C-alpha positions in Angstrom: 0.0 0.0 0.0 1.4 3.4 -0.9 0.5 6.7 0.6 0.8 9.6 -1.7 3.3 12.1 -0.4 6.3 14.2 -1.2 9.6 12.5 -2.3 11.2 14.1 0.8 8.9 11.8 3.0 10.3 8.7 1.3 13.8 9.8 2.3 12.7 10.3 5.8 11.3 6.8 5.8 14.5 5.3 4.4 16.6 7.1 7.0 14.3 5.9 9.8 14.5 2.3 8.4 18.3 2.4 8.2 18.6 3.8 11.7 16.3 1.0 12.9 18.6 -1.6 11.3 21.7 0.0 12.8 20.0 -0.1 16.2 19.6 -3.9 15.9 23.2 -4.3 14.6 23.2 -3.8 10.9 24.1 -0.9 8.6 25.8 -0.4 5.3 29.2 -0.4 7.0 29.1 -3.4 9.2 27.0 -6.2 10.4 27.1 -7.9 13.8 27.3 -11.6 13.4 26.5 -14.0 16.1 27.4 -17.7 16.2 26.9 -20.5 18.7 29.2 -23.4 19.5 28.8 -26.6 21.4 31.6 -28.4 23.1 31.9 -31.7 25.0 34.8 -33.3 26.9 35.3 -36.3 29.2 38.2 -37.8 31.0 38.8 -40.8 33.3 39.5 -40.3 37.0 42.8 -41.9 38.1 45.2 -42.0 41.1 48.3 -39.8 41.2 46.9 -36.7 39.3 45.6 -33.4 40.5 41.9 -32.6 39.8 41.7 -29.3 37.9 38.4 -28.1 36.5 37.8 -24.6 35.2 41.4 -23.7 36.2 40.7 -24.4 39.9 42.4 -27.2 41.8 39.7 -29.4 43.5 40.5 -31.4 46.6 39.9 -35.1 45.7 41.7 -38.4 45.9 41.8 -38.7 42.1 42.5 -36.5 39.2 41.7 -36.6 35.5 43.9 -38.6 33.1 45.0 -36.8 30.0 47.9 -35.4 28.0 47.5 -31.9 29.4 46.1 -31.2 32.9 42.8 -32.8 31.5 40.6 -29.8 32.6 37.3 -31.0 31.1 35.6 -27.6 31.5 38.3 -25.7 29.7 38.5 -28.3 27.0 34.7 -28.2 26.4 34.8 -24.4 26.2 37.8 -24.5 23.8 35.9 -26.9 21.5 32.7 -24.8 21.7 34.6 -21.6 20.8 36.5 -23.2 18.0 33.4 -24.8 16.6 31.5 -21.5 16.7 33.9 -20.0 14.3 34.5 -23.2 12.3 38.2 -23.4 13.3 38.6 -27.1 14.1 38.7 -28.5 17.6 41.1 -28.7 20.5 42.8 -31.8 19.1 43.5 -29.9 15.8 45.4 -27.1 17.6 46.8 -28.9 20.6 47.3 -32.6 19.6 48.0 -35.1 22.3 50.8 -36.4 20.0 52.8 -33.1 20.5 55.1 -33.2 23.5 54.8 -29.4 24.0 51.2 -29.9 25.4 52.3 -32.7 27.8 51.0 -31.5 31.2 49.9 -28.1 29.8 47.7 -25.8 31.8 44.4 -25.8 30.0 43.8 -22.2 30.9 46.7 -21.4 28.6 45.1 -23.4 25.8 41.9 -21.3 26.4 44.0 -18.1 26.2 45.4 -19.3 22.8 41.9 -20.1 21.5 40.6 -16.7 22.6 43.5 -15.0 20.8 42.6 -17.0 17.6 39.0 -15.7 17.9 40.2 -12.1 18.5 42.6 -12.3 15.5 39.6 -13.1 13.3 37.4 -10.3 14.8 35.3 -12.6 17.1 34.8 -12.1 20.8 33.1 -14.2 23.4 29.6 -13.1 24.4 28.7 -15.7 27.0 29.3 -19.3 28.1 26.9 -21.8 29.6 28.4 -25.1 30.9 27.4 -28.2 32.8 29.8 -30.4 34.6 28.6 -34.0 35.2 30.3 -35.7 38.1 29.1 -37.9 41.0 32.0 -36.9 43.2 33.4 -34.5 44.3 30.7 -31.9 44.7 31.5 -28.9 42.5 29.3 -26.2 44.1 32.0 -24.8 46.5 34.4 -24.4 43.5 32.0 -22.9 40.9 32.4 -19.2 42.0 36.2 -19.5 41.6 35.8 -21.2 38.2 33.5 -18.5 37.0 35.9 -15.7 38.1 38.9 -17.4 36.4 37.0 -18.1 33.2 35.5 -14.6 33.0 39.0 -13.1 33.3 40.5 -15.5 30.7 37.6 -15.0 28.2 37.6 -11.3 28.8 33.9 -11.1 29.6 31.9 -9.9 32.6 31.3 -12.5 35.4 27.6 -12.4 34.5 28.4 -13.9 31.1 29.7 -17.1 32.6 27.2 -19.8 33.8 28.5 -23.1 35.3 26.2 -25.8 36.6 27.1 -29.1 38.1 25.0 -32.3 38.0 25.4 -35.9 39.2 24.4 -38.7 36.9 22.3 -40.4 39.6 24.7 -43.3 39.7 24.3 -44.0 35.9 27.1 -44.2 33.3 30.8 -43.7 33.8 30.2 -40.5 35.7 27.7 -42.1 38.0 30.1 -45.0 38.7 32.8 -42.5 39.6 35.0 -43.5 36.7 35.2 -40.1 35.1 33.9 -36.6 34.7 32.3 -34.9 31.6 31.4 -31.4 30.7 29.2 -29.8 28.0 29.5 -26.1 27.0 27.5 -23.8 24.8 29.0 -20.4 23.8 27.8 -17.4 21.9 30.4 -15.4 20.0 30.0 -12.1 18.1 31.9 -10.5 15.3 31.5 -6.9 14.1 32.4 -6.9 10.4 
């Protein structure tokens, strides 16, 4: 439907329309792009290793077996971030066949992944993760994990959500054989 009016009115409408698009993140000069990524990691529990999750050492008689420090939370977040920007996975960039990653601090791997994203114009918007473990209880450690991850990912603390669940005695987590983590991330790029 067209309303008869002066050509000047059409220009006003177009400017209003373009302003509206800019307000929601698009104009002729750049477009905000958002992408999501999903990550998953799991490791066996074993004697003689420290238990580190989300960069926090957790008091427990067993630790997670792995080539690096086996931090399942950091690994799941790395995979989610890399997946969001279609840049492979943690094994592509930090293979367990490479001796330089033996015993590596997974927070440093996360720093390297964030740098890769920043170099491509992406930044982390938020993270939502769930740790699945029968023991130990994660609740006392979650505030420290959130703080460390917010600093590493260069986001506000409110952008980091970490939850912990048991598996009600089912599966390898429920039998106390290992711990797994799932992570979902949102990243944004202003092009």
